[in-house]
N, C-alpha and C positions, 0 to 999 in steps of 0.2 A: 342526969348529961349524960352518961354511959351509955343509956339506955337508948336514948336520941341518934347520937353516933351508931350503935349497932342498926337500929332501924334503919337509919338514912344508908347506912353501908349496905344493907341489903336490897332495901329501896333502888340503889344504882345498880350491883349486879343484878337485878330483875330486868331493868329498863336497859341496860347494857345487852344483855339478852335478848332481849325485845327485838331493839335497835337491831343488832346483828343476823338475828334470823331473819328481819324483813328487806333489810341490804341482800341478802344471798337469796333472797326469795324475789325481789324485784328486778334484781340481775338476770337470775334465770328466765325470769319471763321475757324482758326488756330480749334478750339473747335469743331466747326461742322466735319469740315476734318478728328477730332480723333475719333470723335464718330462712322462719318457712315463706318470707316474701322476696328473700333470695333464690329460693328455691321455686319461686313462684307457685307458691300453694301456702297463702297468709290464713293465718288462724285469726278468727273474726274477733277473740276473747281477749289475745293479748294487751291489747291499745286497752279496755275499760277496766282490765287486773291494773295494769301498768300505773294508770294515775290511780286508781284507789291504792294501790301498796305506797304512791307515792305521797298519798295525804295521810298514810297512816305511821311513815317513814318520817315525817314531816315533825305530827302533832306529838308521837310517843322520840323521837328526837327532840323538840321543845321541852318535853316533860324532865328529858335526862339533862339536857343541858340547865334548866331550872334546880336541878337536884343538885348538879357541880357549880353554880354559880354561876356560869358559863354566857348568860344574857347578856348584851349589851349593856353597859350604863356608863355611868357618867362619875367615878370615883374623884377624879381631880376637884371638880366641884364642889362634891360631900365633904373631901378632905379640904378643903379652904375655910370649909365653916367651922366654928368653934364645936366643941362635944356638946355642949347644952344646945346648939338648934340642929345638927347632925343628926341628933337620936328623932326627934318628932319627923324631920324630914324623912328619914329613912321607915318611919313607923307609917305618916301619910301614903307613900309610896306602895308600902308593903299591902294597907288596907287597899289601896285601888288596885293593885293587881291582882287581888286575892278575890276584890270583888268583879272584877272583869272577868274571870275565870270561874267563878258559882255563876255569872250569868252566861257564859260560854255552856256549860255544863247545862245549866237548863232549858238554855234555846235548843242544844244539841238532844238532848232527851225529848223537847217537844216535835223537834224532827221525825227523831224515830219512831213516836206516836204517827206520826202524819203520816210516813212512809210503809205502816204497816200493810201489807200484802205485796208491795214494791218486789220488784226483783230484779239483775242488773239484764240488761237487754241479750246480752251476750250467752249469760250463763243466767237461764231462768231459775234455775235451782239456787240461787244464790242471792237469799233477800237482802233487800236494801237496809234494813235495819242494821242487820250484819256491817254492811262494811260504812253505814254511820255512826255504828256505836265508837267508836274511836273517839267521835268529839265529846260527849261526856264522860269515858272512861279516861281518855286521855287531861281532860283537863283537871276531874278528881285529881290525877296521879301530880299533877301541876300544882296543885294547891297543897299538898301531903307535901311535896317537896317543898316548896317555898315556907311552908311553918316547920319542917324539920330545918331547915335552913337559918329561920330567924333568932335562933339566939344566937348562933354565931355572928351574924350581920350586924344585930345588936351591940355585942363586943366589942365587933371593929367601930362601930360608930360612937361607941363610947369611950374608947382606946383613944391611939395614937391615929384613927382611920383608916382607911381601908389599903391593904398591902396593894403594890402593884406586879406587874410580870416582871422577875428580875430578869429572865434573858431579854425582854424589852427594852428596859432602862439601859442594859448594856449597850444594845444595838444603837440606842438615840443618840449617843454622842460621835460614833463612828459615821451613821448616817449624816447626821448632820455636817462633819468635814469631809465625807465624799461628796457633796451636793457643793458645798464651797470651791474643793478641788475641780469639780466639773465646770464649773461656774465660772472658773477661773480659765479654765482651757476655750471654753464656748468663747469667753470675753477675747483671749487672745489669738484665736481665731477668726474669728471676725475682724481684728483689727488688721489681719493680714500680717501680722509679726512672726517670723520665724526665727 
């Protein structure tokens, strides 16, 4: 179990580094593109490179989110189930998730084969295979992240359920009170009473 935690932490660090580098590079490309247009000397490659960078950021960011368990889930629904039902539901959900990313990795690889010899329009020395390599690579990283997180997910399903964000729970009662207070003010203003 300790080994999985070390591998998962290493994967997190690698993915975080990739995401930070991609964000900085994307910011630079967009800034250069904006500045070149502002100076009325547009660079043709910035739009295509920015679109590719955004796709890369999305895929690698998705793998990072999977590693941290940050994708949208329905923990309240799962928590309402008895533990005997939680485990099979979690296992089935995980199987579907991994199957989807296996299919995406395979399809992404097939796309790379089809794109052999193609290059970017604005940068002919950059292969389309390179730009599309993010699909199978990030899909495999997503699968690895899900598998590394699965023991923790399974333990939560077997135990007391999934833990909610404590900050969110603390804000919920305050938010409900604020809504009630605001509703009272609106009712008061609508009746014209002062």
